[in-house]
C-alpha positions as CSV (number, residue, x, y, z in Angstrom):
1,M,14.5,42.3,5.4
2,A,13.7,38.7,4.6
3,S,16.2,36.9,2.4
4,K,15.5,35.9,-1.2
5,E,14.8,32.3,-1.8
6,A,14.6,30.1,-4.9
7,T,13.5,26.5,-4.5
8,V,12.9,24.0,-7.4
9,Y,10.9,20.9,-6.6
10,I,11.5,17.8,-8.9
11,V,8.6,15.4,-8.6
12,D,8.8,11.9,-10.0
13,C,5.6,11.1,-11.9
14,G,6.7,7.8,-13.5
15,S,4.4,4.8,-13.9
16,T,6.1,3.0,-11.0
17,M,4.8,5.7,-8.7
18,S,1.3,4.3,-9.1
19,E,2.2,1.4,-6.8
20,R,0.9,1.2,-3.2
21,S,3.9,0.0,-1.2
22,H,4.1,-1.3,2.3
23,G,0.3,-1.5,2.9
24,R,-0.4,2.2,2.1
25,K,-3.9,3.0,0.7
26,Q,-2.6,5.8,-1.5
27,T,-0.2,5.6,-4.4
28,N,3.5,6.4,-4.0
29,L,2.9,9.7,-6.0
30,D,0.1,10.8,-3.6
31,F,2.3,9.9,-0.7
32,A,5.1,12.0,-2.1
33,L,2.8,14.9,-2.9
34,E,1.8,15.1,0.8
35,Y,5.3,16.5,1.4
36,V,5.5,18.6,-1.7
37,W,2.1,20.3,-1.2
38,D,2.9,21.0,2.5
39,R,6.2,22.7,1.5
40,I,4.7,24.7,-1.4
41,T,1.6,25.9,0.5
42,A,3.8,26.9,3.4
43,T,5.7,29.1,1.0
44,V,2.5,30.5,-0.5
45,A,1.2,31.3,2.9
46,T,4.1,33.7,3.6
47,G,2.9,35.9,0.7
48,R,6.5,37.0,0.1
49,K,7.5,38.0,-3.4
50,T,11.1,37.1,-2.6
51,A,10.1,33.4,-1.8
52,M,10.1,31.9,-5.3
53,V,9.3,28.3,-6.3
54,G,9.8,26.3,-9.5
55,V,8.3,22.8,-10.2
56,V,9.8,20.2,-12.5
57,G,8.1,16.9,-13.4
58,L,10.3,13.9,-13.9
59,R,9.3,10.9,-16.0
60,T,6.4,12.7,-17.6
61,D,4.6,11.7,-20.8
62,G,5.7,14.9,-22.5
63,T,8.9,16.9,-22.6
64,R,9.3,20.7,-22.0
65,N,12.5,22.2,-20.9
66,D,15.3,24.4,-22.2
67,L,17.4,21.4,-23.1
68,E,14.7,19.3,-24.6
69,G,16.6,19.0,-27.9
70,E,19.0,16.5,-26.3
71,E,18.0,12.9,-25.8
72,D,19.1,12.7,-22.1
73,Y,16.5,15.4,-21.2
74,A,13.5,13.6,-22.6
75,H,10.4,13.1,-20.3
76,I,11.3,16.1,-18.2
77,T,8.7,18.9,-18.0
78,V,9.0,22.3,-16.4
79,F,5.5,22.9,-15.0
80,Q,6.3,26.1,-13.1
81,D,9.2,28.5,-13.8
82,I,10.9,30.1,-10.8
83,S,8.5,32.8,-9.6
84,Q,6.3,33.7,-6.7
85,M,3.8,30.9,-6.3
86,L,0.2,32.0,-6.2
87,M,-3.1,30.2,-5.7
88,S,-3.8,29.9,-9.4
89,Q,-0.5,28.1,-9.9
90,V,-1.2,25.8,-7.0
91,R,-4.5,24.7,-8.6
92,K,-2.8,24.3,-12.0
93,L,-0.1,22.1,-10.5
94,R,-2.6,19.8,-9.0
95,N,-3.8,18.9,-12.5
96,D,-0.2,18.7,-13.8
97,L,1.4,16.5,-11.2
98,V,-0.4,13.2,-12.2
99,L,0.8,9.7,-13.0
100,S,2.3,9.1,-16.4
101,S,2.6,6.0,-18.5
102,T,6.3,6.0,-19.0
103,E,9.4,4.9,-17.0
104,G,11.8,7.0,-19.1
105,G,13.4,10.1,-17.6
106,D,16.8,10.7,-15.9
107,A,16.7,12.2,-12.4
108,I,20.3,13.5,-12.8
109,S,19.2,15.3,-16.0
110,A,16.3,16.8,-14.0
111,I,18.8,18.1,-11.5
112,I,20.8,19.7,-14.3
113,V,17.5,21.4,-15.6
114,A,16.8,22.7,-12.1
115,I,20.4,24.1,-11.8
116,Q,20.0,25.9,-15.1
117,M,16.6,27.3,-14.0
118,I,18.2,28.7,-10.8
119,A,21.2,30.1,-12.6
120,K,19.0,31.8,-15.2
121,E,16.7,33.4,-12.5
122,C,19.1,34.2,-9.7
123,K,22.3,35.0,-11.7
124,K,25.0,36.1,-9.3
125,L,22.6,37.7,-6.8
126,K,22.3,36.7,-3.2
127,Y,19.7,34.0,-2.9
128,E,19.1,30.9,-0.8
129,R,19.1,28.3,-3.5
130,K,17.7,24.8,-3.0
131,I,16.7,21.8,-5.2
132,V,14.4,19.1,-3.7
133,L,14.1,15.8,-5.6
134,V,11.3,13.4,-4.6
135,T,11.6,10.1,-6.4
136,D,11.4,6.3,-6.0
137,A,14.7,5.9,-7.9
138,R,13.3,3.2,-10.2
139,G,13.9,4.9,-13.5
140,P,17.1,4.9,-15.6
141,M,19.8,7.1,-14.1
142,Q,23.2,8.2,-15.4
143,T,25.4,8.3,-12.2
144,D,28.8,7.7,-13.9
145,D,30.1,11.3,-14.2
146,L,28.8,13.6,-11.4
147,G,31.9,15.6,-10.9
148,D,30.7,18.7,-12.9
149,I,27.3,18.6,-11.2
150,I,28.9,18.6,-7.7
151,T,31.2,21.4,-8.7
152,K,28.3,23.5,-10.0
153,L,26.2,22.9,-6.9
154,K,29.1,24.0,-4.7
155,E,30.0,27.1,-6.8
156,D,26.4,28.3,-6.9
157,D,25.8,27.4,-3.2
158,I,22.8,25.3,-4.1
159,Q,21.6,22.9,-1.4
160,L,20.4,19.5,-2.8
161,V,17.8,17.6,-0.9
162,V,16.9,14.1,-2.0
163,I,13.8,12.4,-0.5
164,G,13.1,8.9,-1.7
165,V,10.1,6.7,-1.5
166,D,11.0,3.9,0.9
167,F,14.7,4.8,0.9
168,D,16.7,3.1,3.7
169,D,17.5,5.3,6.7
170,A,19.4,3.6,9.5
171,E,19.0,6.6,11.8
172,Y,15.3,6.8,11.4
173,G,15.0,3.0,11.6
174,F,13.5,2.3,8.2
175,K,14.7,-0.4,5.8
176,E,12.9,-1.8,2.7
177,E,13.2,-5.5,2.4
178,S,13.7,-7.3,-1.0
179,K,14.6,-4.0,-2.7
180,D,14.9,-4.0,-6.5
181,A,18.5,-4.0,-7.7
182,T,18.0,-1.0,-9.9
183,K,16.5,1.0,-7.1
184,A,19.2,0.0,-4.7
185,E,21.9,1.1,-7.2
186,N,20.2,4.4,-7.9
187,E,19.6,5.1,-4.2
188,A,23.3,4.6,-3.4
189,G,24.2,6.9,-6.3
190,L,21.9,9.7,-5.0
191,K,23.1,9.3,-1.5
192,Q,26.8,9.6,-2.6
193,L,25.8,12.7,-4.6
194,C,24.3,14.3,-1.5
195,N,27.4,13.4,0.6
196,D,29.8,14.9,-2.0
197,C,27.9,18.2,-2.4
198,G,27.0,18.6,1.2
199,G,23.3,18.0,0.6
200,A,20.6,16.2,2.6
201,F,19.4,12.6,2.0
202,G,16.4,11.0,3.6
203,T,13.4,8.7,3.4
204,L,9.9,10.0,2.5
205,V,8.4,8.1,5.5
206,Q,10.3,10.3,7.9
207,A,9.6,13.5,5.9
208,V,5.8,12.8,5.9
209,D,5.8,11.8,9.6
210,E,7.6,15.1,10.5
211,L,4.8,17.1,8.7
212,G,2.8,16.7,11.9
213,I,5.4,18.7,13.9
214,P,4.5,22.4,13.5
215,R,7.3,24.6,12.2
216,V,7.7,27.5,14.5
217,K,8.1,30.7,12.6
218,S,11.4,32.6,13.4
219,T,10.8,36.3,13.7
220,K,13.2,39.1,13.2
221,P,13.7,41.0,16.5
222,V,12.3,44.5,16.3
223,P,13.2,46.9,19.2
224,S,10.3,48.5,21.1
225,Y,12.7,51.1,22.6
226,K,16.1,52.4,21.9
227,G,17.7,55.0,24.2
228,F,19.2,55.4,27.6
229,L,18.6,53.6,30.9
230,T,19.2,56.3,33.4
231,L,19.6,56.5,37.2
232,G,19.5,60.1,38.3
233,N,19.5,63.1,35.9
234,P,22.6,63.0,33.6
235,E,21.9,66.6,32.4
236,L,22.4,68.0,35.9
237,Y,24.7,65.5,37.7
238,E,27.9,63.9,36.4
239,S,27.5,61.0,38.8
240,A,24.2,60.0,37.2
241,M,24.1,56.7,35.3
242,A,23.1,56.6,31.6
243,I,23.5,53.3,29.6
244,D,22.7,52.9,25.9
245,I,20.2,50.0,25.8
246,E,17.8,48.3,23.4
247,R,14.4,46.7,24.4
248,Y,12.9,43.7,22.6
249,P,9.7,41.6,23.2
250,K,10.4,38.3,25.0
251,V,7.0,36.8,24.9
252,M,4.2,37.6,22.4
253,A,0.9,35.9,21.7
254,A,0.9,34.1,18.3
255,T,-2.2,35.2,16.3
256,T,-4.2,33.1,13.9
257,P,-4.7,34.2,10.3
258,S,-7.8,36.3,9.9
259,A,-10.5,35.7,7.3
260,S,-11.7,38.1,4.7
261,K,-15.2,38.6,3.4
262,Y,-15.9,38.1,-0.4
263,V,-19.0,38.1,-2.6
264,V,-19.7,36.6,-6.0
265,R,-18.7,39.0,-8.7
266,S,-21.4,40.4,-10.9
267,D,-19.1,40.8,-13.9
268,M,-18.1,37.2,-14.2
269,G,-17.9,37.5,-17.9
270,D,-15.0,40.0,-17.6
271,A,-13.5,38.5,-14.5
272,T,-9.8,37.5,-14.9
273,Q,-7.9,34.8,-13.1
274,S,-7.0,36.1,-9.7
275,N,-3.5,36.4,-8.3
276,M,-4.4,36.3,-4.6
277,T,-2.0,34.9,-2.0
278,M,-3.0,32.8,0.8
279,N,-2.6,35.5,3.4
280,G,-5.5,37.5,2.1
281,E,-3.9,40.0,-0.3
282,D,-6.2,41.0,-3.2
283,G,-5.2,39.9,-6.7
284,Q,-6.2,41.5,-10.0
285,N,-9.2,43.7,-9.7
286,G,-9.6,42.7,-6.0
287,S,-11.1,39.4,-7.0
288,Y,-10.3,35.7,-6.4
289,D,-11.9,32.9,-8.4
290,G,-14.9,34.9,-9.3
291,L,-15.1,36.6,-5.9
292,A,-14.9,40.3,-5.1
293,A,-13.7,41.7,-1.8
294,V,-16.3,43.3,0.4
295,K,-15.7,47.0,1.1
296,N,-17.3,48.8,4.0
297,A,-18.9,52.2,3.6
298,M,-19.9,54.3,6.6
299,T,-22.4,57.1,6.7
300,Y,-23.2,59.5,9.6
301,Q,-26.7,60.9,10.3
302,V,-28.1,63.5,12.6
303,E,-31.7,64.2,13.5
304,D,-33.3,66.9,11.3
305,T,-37.1,67.4,11.3
306,N,-36.9,69.1,7.9
307,A,-35.1,66.2,6.2
308,P,-36.9,63.2,4.7
309,G,-37.3,60.5,7.3
310,G,-36.3,62.9,10.1
311,K,-32.5,62.3,9.6
312,R,-29.9,64.1,7.5
313,D,-26.5,62.7,6.3
314,V,-23.4,64.6,7.3
315,D,-19.8,64.3,6.2
316,R,-17.1,62.9,8.5
317,D,-15.3,66.2,8.3
318,E,-18.2,67.9,9.9
319,L,-18.0,65.7,13.0
320,S,-16.3,66.7,16.3
321,K,-15.2,64.6,19.2
322,G,-17.0,64.8,22.5
323,Y,-15.8,63.3,25.9
324,E,-18.3,61.8,28.3
325,Y,-18.5,63.7,31.6
326,G,-21.3,62.0,33.6
327,R,-24.2,62.0,31.2
328,T,-23.0,65.0,29.3
329,A,-20.8,65.2,26.2
330,V,-18.0,67.7,26.6
331,H,-16.8,69.1,23.2
332,I,-13.1,69.8,22.7
333,A,-12.2,71.2,19.3
334,E,-9.3,69.8,17.2
335,S,-7.5,73.1,17.7
336,D,-7.6,72.6,21.5
337,R,-6.8,68.9,21.5
338,N,-3.3,69.6,22.8
339,V,-4.8,70.4,26.2
340,T,-5.7,66.7,26.5
341,T,-2.2,65.5,25.6
342,Y,0.1,64.5,28.5
343,E,3.5,65.7,27.2
344,T,6.2,63.2,27.7
345,T,9.7,62.6,26.3
346,P,11.2,59.1,25.5
347,G,13.2,57.6,28.3
348,L,13.7,54.7,30.7
349,D,14.4,56.1,34.2
350,V,15.1,54.0,37.3
351,I,12.9,55.4,40.1
352,G,13.7,52.9,42.8
353,F,14.4,49.3,43.9
354,V,12.4,46.6,45.7
355,D,13.5,43.5,47.5
356,K,13.0,40.4,45.4
357,N,11.1,38.6,48.2
358,Q,8.6,41.4,48.7
359,Y,7.4,41.5,45.1
360,E,4.1,39.6,44.4
361,R,3.9,37.9,41.1
362,Y,0.2,38.7,40.6
363,L,1.2,42.3,39.9
364,D,2.5,41.3,36.4
365,M,0.3,43.2,33.9
366,S,1.8,42.6,30.4
367,R,3.9,40.4,28.3
368,S,7.6,40.3,29.2
369,N,10.4,42.1,27.4
370,L,14.2,41.9,27.6
371,I,16.7,44.7,27.8
372,I,20.2,44.4,26.4
373,A,23.1,46.9,25.9
374,Q,23.4,48.7,22.6
375,R,25.0,46.4,20.1
376,N,28.7,46.9,19.3
377,N,29.0,49.2,22.3
378,E,31.5,47.6,24.8
379,K,31.2,50.5,27.3
380,A,27.4,50.1,27.4
381,S,27.7,46.3,27.7
382,M,30.1,46.6,30.7
383,A,28.0,49.2,32.4
384,L,24.7,47.2,32.0
385,S,26.5,44.0,33.1
386,S,27.6,45.8,36.3
387,F,24.0,47.0,36.9
388,I,22.6,43.5,36.4
389,H,25.1,41.9,38.7
390,A,24.4,44.5,41.4
391,L,20.7,43.6,41.3
392,Y,21.5,39.9,41.3
393,E,23.8,40.0,44.2
394,L,21.5,42.1,46.3
395,D,18.4,40.0,45.5
396,S,16.6,43.1,44.2
397,Y,14.5,44.3,41.4
398,G,14.6,47.7,39.8
399,V,11.4,49.8,39.3
400,A,11.6,52.2,36.3
401,R,9.4,54.7,34.4
402,L,9.2,53.9,30.6
403,V,8.1,56.2,27.8
404,P,8.8,54.4,24.5
405,K,7.9,57.3,22.2
406,E,7.3,61.0,22.5
407,N,3.9,61.9,24.1
408,K,3.2,58.3,24.8
409,E,1.6,57.4,28.2
410,P,4.3,56.6,30.8
411,R,4.4,53.1,32.2
412,T,6.0,51.7,35.4
413,I,8.0,48.5,34.7
414,L,9.9,46.0,36.9
415,L,13.5,45.2,36.0
416,A,14.6,41.7,36.9
417,P,18.3,40.5,36.4
418,I,18.9,37.4,34.3
419,I,22.4,35.9,34.3
420,E,23.3,32.8,32.2
421,P,26.7,31.4,31.3
422,D,26.7,33.1,27.9
423,F,24.0,35.7,28.2
424,E,23.0,38.6,30.5
425,C,20.0,40.8,30.3
426,L,17.1,42.5,32.2
427,Y,13.6,41.2,31.9
428,D,10.9,43.8,32.3
429,I,7.2,43.6,32.8
430,E,4.6,46.3,33.4
431,L,3.4,47.1,36.9
432,P,-0.1,48.4,37.8
433,F,-0.9,52.0,38.9
434,A,-3.3,52.6,41.8
435,E,-6.3,52.8,39.4
436,D,-5.5,49.4,38.0
437,M,-5.7,47.6,41.4
438,R,-8.9,45.8,42.4
439,S,-9.1,44.9,46.1
440,Y,-11.5,42.1,47.0
441,K,-12.0,40.4,50.4
442,F,-12.6,36.7,50.7
443,P,-13.1,34.6,53.8
444,P,-10.0,32.7,54.9
445,L,-9.5,29.1,53.6
446,D,-7.7,27.8,56.7
447,R,-10.2,28.8,59.4
448,V,-13.9,29.6,59.9
449,V,-14.8,33.0,61.5
450,T,-18.1,33.1,63.2
451,V,-20.4,36.1,63.4
452,S,-19.1,37.0,66.8
453,G,-15.5,37.0,65.4
454,K,-14.4,33.7,67.0
455,E,-12.0,31.7,64.9
456,I,-12.8,27.9,64.5
457,E,-10.0,25.8,63.1
458,V,-11.8,22.4,63.2
459,H,-14.9,22.5,61.1
460,R,-16.7,20.3,58.6
461,N,-15.8,22.8,55.8
462,L,-12.1,22.6,56.8
463,P,-9.8,19.8,55.6
464,N,-8.4,17.5,58.3
465,D,-4.8,16.2,58.4
466,D,-5.8,12.9,56.6
467,L,-7.4,14.9,53.7
468,Q,-4.4,17.2,53.4
469,D,-2.0,14.3,53.3
470,A,-4.1,12.5,50.7
471,I,-4.3,15.6,48.5
472,S,-0.6,16.1,48.8
473,D,0.1,12.5,47.7
474,Y,-2.4,12.9,44.8
475,V,-0.7,16.1,43.6
476,D,2.7,14.4,43.8
477,S,1.4,11.4,41.8
478,M,0.1,13.7,39.0
479,D,3.6,15.3,38.6
480,L,4.4,15.8,34.9
481,S,7.9,17.2,35.5
482,T,9.4,13.7,35.5
483,F,6.8,11.7,33.7
484,G,8.4,11.8,30.3
485,K,11.1,9.6,28.9
486,D,14.1,10.6,26.9
487,D,15.9,8.5,24.1
488,E,17.8,6.5,26.7
489,G,14.7,5.8,28.9
490,A,15.6,8.2,31.7
491,S,12.9,10.3,33.3
492,T,12.5,13.8,31.9
493,E,9.8,16.5,31.6
494,Y,6.6,15.3,29.9
495,M,5.7,18.5,28.0
496,P,8.7,20.8,27.5
497,M,7.8,24.3,26.4
498,D,9.5,24.0,23.0
499,E,7.4,21.0,22.1
500,T,4.0,22.4,23.3
501,Y,2.3,24.1,20.3
502,A,-0.8,26.3,20.1
503,P,-3.5,23.8,18.8
504,M,-5.8,26.5,17.3
505,L,-3.1,28.3,15.5
506,H,-1.6,25.3,13.8
507,R,-4.9,23.6,13.2
508,I,-6.1,26.6,11.2
509,H,-2.9,26.6,9.2
510,Q,-3.3,22.9,8.5
511,V,-6.9,23.3,7.3
512,I,-6.1,26.4,5.1
513,K,-3.1,24.6,3.4
514,H,-5.2,21.5,2.7
515,R,-8.2,23.5,1.4
516,A,-5.9,25.5,-0.9
517,V,-4.9,22.4,-2.7
518,F,-8.1,20.3,-2.3
519,A,-10.9,22.8,-2.4
520,D,-13.8,20.3,-2.1
521,A,-12.2,17.7,0.2
522,E,-12.8,17.4,3.9
523,P,-9.8,18.5,6.0
524,P,-7.7,15.9,7.6
525,P,-7.8,15.2,11.4
526,P,-5.6,17.4,13.6
527,Y,-2.0,16.4,14.0
528,E,-1.4,14.1,17.0
529,I,1.1,16.5,18.6
530,L,-1.6,19.2,18.7
531,T,-4.0,17.0,20.8
532,R,-1.3,15.1,22.8
533,Y,-1.3,17.5,25.7
534,S,-5.1,18.2,25.7
535,H,-5.8,15.3,28.0
536,T,-4.1,13.5,30.9
537,P,-1.9,10.6,29.9
538,D,-3.7,7.3,30.5
539,E,-0.6,5.8,32.3
540,L,-0.5,8.7,34.7
541,V,-4.2,8.4,35.5
542,R,-3.7,4.7,36.3
543,K,-0.7,5.5,38.4
544,A,-2.5,8.2,40.4
545,Q,-5.8,6.2,40.9
546,P,-4.8,4.8,44.3
547,A,-4.0,8.3,45.6
548,L,-7.3,9.6,44.2
549,D,-9.2,6.8,45.9
550,R,-7.6,7.8,49.2
551,V,-8.7,11.4,48.6
552,L,-12.3,10.3,48.0
553,E,-12.2,8.2,51.2
554,A,-10.7,10.9,53.3
555,A,-13.1,13.6,52.0
556,N,-16.1,11.2,52.4
557,I,-17.3,12.0,48.9
558,K,-20.5,10.4,47.8
559,R,-22.1,10.4,44.4
560,V,-25.2,12.6,44.1
561,P,-27.9,10.9,42.1
562,H,-29.2,12.6,39.0
563,K,-32.3,14.7,39.4
564,A,-35.2,12.5,38.5
565,R,-37.2,13.7,35.6
566,G,-41.0,13.1,35.2
567,R,-42.2,9.7,34.0
568,R,-43.8,9.4,30.6
569,G,-47.5,8.6,31.3
570,R,-49.5,9.2,34.4
571,K,-48.1,11.5,37.0
572,E,-48.6,10.8,40.7
573,A,-50.5,13.6,42.4
574,P,-48.9,15.1,45.5
575,K,-50.6,13.9,48.7
576,P,-51.7,16.7,51.1
577,L,-50.8,16.5,54.8
578,S,-54.5,16.3,55.7
579,E,-54.9,13.3,53.4
580,L,-57.9,15.1,52.0
581,D,-57.7,15.2,48.1
582,I,-59.1,18.6,47.3
583,G,-58.4,18.1,43.6
584,A,-60.7,15.0,43.6
585,L,-63.4,17.0,45.2
586,L,-63.2,19.8,42.7
587,A,-62.6,17.5,39.7
588,Q,-65.1,16.7,37.1
589,D,-67.1,13.5,37.2
590,P,-64.5,10.7,36.9
591,K,-67.1,8.5,35.2
592,R,-67.3,10.8,32.2
593,K,-65.1,9.5,29.3
594,H,-64.5,12.8,27.6
595,K,-63.7,15.6,29.9
596,R,-64.0,19.1,28.7
597,I,-61.7,22.0,30.0
598,D,-63.6,25.0,31.0
599,P,-62.0,28.2,29.6
600,K,-62.8,30.0,32.8
601,N,-60.6,27.6,34.8
602,A,-58.4,26.2,31.9
603,I,-55.0,25.9,33.6
604,A,-56.2,24.2,36.8
605,E,-58.4,21.7,34.9
606,F,-55.6,21.0,32.4
607,R,-53.3,20.1,35.2
608,Q,-56.0,17.7,36.7
609,L,-56.5,16.0,33.3
610,I,-52.7,15.5,33.0
611,I,-52.5,14.0,36.5
612,Q,-55.4,11.6,35.8
613,A,-54.3,10.6,32.3
614,E,-53.4,7.0,32.0
615,E,-52.9,6.8,28.2
616,D,-51.0,9.0,25.7
617,S,-54.2,9.7,23.9
618,A,-55.6,11.4,27.0
619,V,-52.5,13.6,27.3
620,R,-52.7,14.6,23.7
621,D,-56.5,15.3,24.0
622,A,-55.9,17.6,27.1
623,C,-53.1,19.5,25.2
624,T,-55.4,19.9,22.1
625,Q,-58.1,21.4,24.3
626,L,-55.8,23.8,26.0
627,K,-54.3,24.8,22.6
628,N,-57.8,25.7,21.2
629,I,-58.5,27.7,24.3
630,V,-55.2,29.6,23.9
631,F,-56.0,30.3,20.2
632,E,-59.4,31.7,21.2
633,W,-57.8,33.9,23.9
634,I,-55.4,35.4,21.3
635,R,-58.1,35.8,18.6
636,H,-60.6,37.6,20.9
637,S,-58.0,39.6,22.8
638,V,-58.6,43.4,22.9
639,G,-55.2,44.7,22.0
640,N,-52.7,42.6,24.0
641,S,-55.0,42.3,27.1
642,G,-55.4,38.5,26.6
643,Y,-51.8,37.8,25.9
644,G,-50.9,37.3,29.6
645,R,-53.4,34.4,30.1
646,A,-52.2,32.8,26.8
647,L,-48.5,33.0,27.8
648,E,-49.2,31.5,31.3
649,A,-51.1,28.6,29.7
650,I,-48.3,28.1,27.2
651,R,-45.8,28.1,30.1
652,V,-47.8,25.5,32.0
653,L,-48.2,23.3,28.9
654,R,-44.4,23.5,28.4
655,E,-43.7,22.5,32.0
656,E,-46.1,19.5,31.9
657,M,-44.7,18.2,28.6
658,V,-41.1,18.5,29.9
659,D,-42.1,16.5,33.0
660,L,-43.7,13.9,30.9
661,E,-40.8,13.9,28.5
662,T,-43.1,14.4,25.5
663,P,-41.6,17.4,23.7
664,A,-43.1,16.5,20.4
665,I,-46.6,17.4,21.4
666,Y,-45.6,20.8,22.6
667,N,-43.4,21.5,19.6
668,E,-46.3,20.6,17.2
669,I,-48.6,23.1,19.0
670,M,-45.9,25.8,18.9
671,Q,-45.3,25.3,15.2
672,E,-49.1,25.6,14.5
673,L,-49.2,28.7,16.7
674,R,-46.4,30.4,14.7
675,T,-48.0,29.4,11.4
676,K,-51.4,30.9,12.4
677,L,-49.9,34.1,13.8
678,L,-47.9,34.8,10.6
679,A,-50.8,33.9,8.4
680,G,-53.2,36.1,10.3
681,D,-55.6,33.3,11.2
682,L,-55.8,34.5,14.8
683,G,-56.6,38.0,13.7
684,E,-54.7,40.8,12.1
685,G,-51.7,42.3,13.9
686,R,-51.2,39.3,16.2
687,G,-47.6,38.8,15.2
688,E,-46.6,40.6,18.4
689,M,-47.7,37.5,20.3
690,R,-44.8,35.5,18.8
691,Y,-42.4,38.1,20.0
692,H,-43.7,37.8,23.6
693,V,-43.3,34.0,23.4
694,V,-39.7,34.4,22.3
695,T,-38.8,36.9,25.0
696,K,-40.4,34.6,27.7
697,K,-38.2,31.8,26.4
698,L,-41.3,29.6,25.7
699,G,-40.2,28.5,22.2
700,L,-39.5,25.0,21.0
701,I,-38.0,22.5,23.3
702,K,-34.5,21.7,22.0
703,A,-33.1,18.3,21.6
704,S,-30.1,19.3,23.8
705,D,-32.6,19.9,26.6
706,L,-34.7,16.8,26.1
707,P,-34.4,13.8,23.8
708,G,-36.8,14.0,21.0
709,G,-36.8,17.8,20.9
710,A,-36.2,20.2,18.0
711,T,-32.9,20.7,16.3
712,D,-31.0,24.0,16.6
713,D,-31.9,24.8,13.0
714,E,-35.6,24.3,13.7
715,V,-35.4,26.4,16.8
716,S,-33.7,29.2,14.9
717,K,-36.2,29.0,12.1
718,W,-39.1,29.2,14.6
719,R,-37.6,32.3,16.2
720,A,-37.1,34.0,12.8
721,A,-39.6,36.7,11.9
722,G,-40.6,35.4,8.5
């Protein structure tokens, strides 16, 4: 069970927080709120009722706290009592945590108010208590008598965290020059307070910089199997081995948060403010900010000639399960379902051993788990340790049959021994059955086998010694295992596992947390650490360039020129081998200025006009003529008998316009065709023609295929039925 938490954030809203220090474009308050919003939204995202948050404003224009009758507690406002933080409170706090017009307000008094809030809510119960103060320490502060406060913090086990705007931090390497005397004195007092009560003290610059480092969620281990690891049958033989063990996941895929579907509520007049957490739980009335959760309803129908529409609704209870056997459904009633159950009992039984060197790593089928002895069981620990050492000394793996729960399918797993100075365990991973194996045959990579069976070891498709040496040097030059640098400048691993984070997972969390606070703002760019390992380091590329050049030279690699596209304008006609231009003989009179396309030979004459066209106007005129002919074919088609000729003409038109790199002409014609088909201008019932155009992939030419083409939205709209 997760522990209970109570955290109070004290945010300095004084007028001095309006400054923009050290060249920052945002005010000091906005800079401080980056840290506060990140911590609050991270708590909201957990959705835990036991993770409670309180927010106190320091140096506010107003005063609202339980001690407001005393002068020392003026300009301190409790914006949020300690409770579970929900989205509605997050949006409210955004309007509350704004700059004030006063410099009055004591930070020490604000800490006392936070201590009282925690004592009132938590009483003597077991809580993780924390107070986080974010301030620039430029307001009046009573630091003379802090002994009672330090004693109370220690008695109630409250952790105090002070994060200051531009506070000095020698370890982080930040120091503010020309610091105000009041700020320097207050900063020293707060640092001494943290040292005396065992708290934490730091600068806001470091806290904000570290926001870009994802916080890996620590999970509570949940066993997937508890029972005996057996070798032999303990029920029949006294010499059989039976060890109490527990099995836990070692590696699991981290999943991203899932989205939920909502619709605008119809009863907005009665809608109440939602209490929905960031992890997707429904709030009051299943709504959130005027949205209602979408609920799925499923109905089942069977064919019935007597029912309206030929189908009849049936209840789910009336349905039965059928199993496919060839093309036939085999019905098995619920009362007979036990015949399909393979009866098993829980257990982990060793069925044999395999030499470590004979096991192929590609046989791994699942995520890995670890097996340890039952906790607080010294006899089991000693027995399992002996088994682990026996496997380790013999360079062997164990093969076992695992059934985690009753009547669950049995699995075959591999047991690998792991021995570390302070830890011993067995790693296990699932092995395939015969039905899981797929055997594929590929030609060898190190030799060429001819049709007659002769093996050739020197061939143009085989690497020679120079190429192999060059590739080996290139691989060595791209080595990341020693490319990184530690704090002392020594070589170390470039991307250690504990610093390599899942970009998609943490990017989605980053966007969700930002959108929760700033609903209408664009999300910030991804953190640098998420994109750091998405590309090769520039320094490593430069270092490996000589080795790569040697590979290119040894492999005799030559750049292949891009496939030449058609030129805009007149196309050059292909020259026949006989040097007799048949097209010129069959073409129309070249002296005629306006050449008409004969519908009986439309496609051939259209190609001739495109070849002979010297101006854009001639190309457009030829396309217009073919367009009118296509429209007539569709209009006078008997049924769909004329659609074939029309589709072929459209295909030729598209090819010619792509070769000439003039997609606009083709797209204009297709837009006109769609409009006329939907309006019925080419005859009633001709909408089927648009369907044939879509299925033949003769729609608009996209901009991604050719510059000047249609956008994705225009293409989707053209394909739409209405």
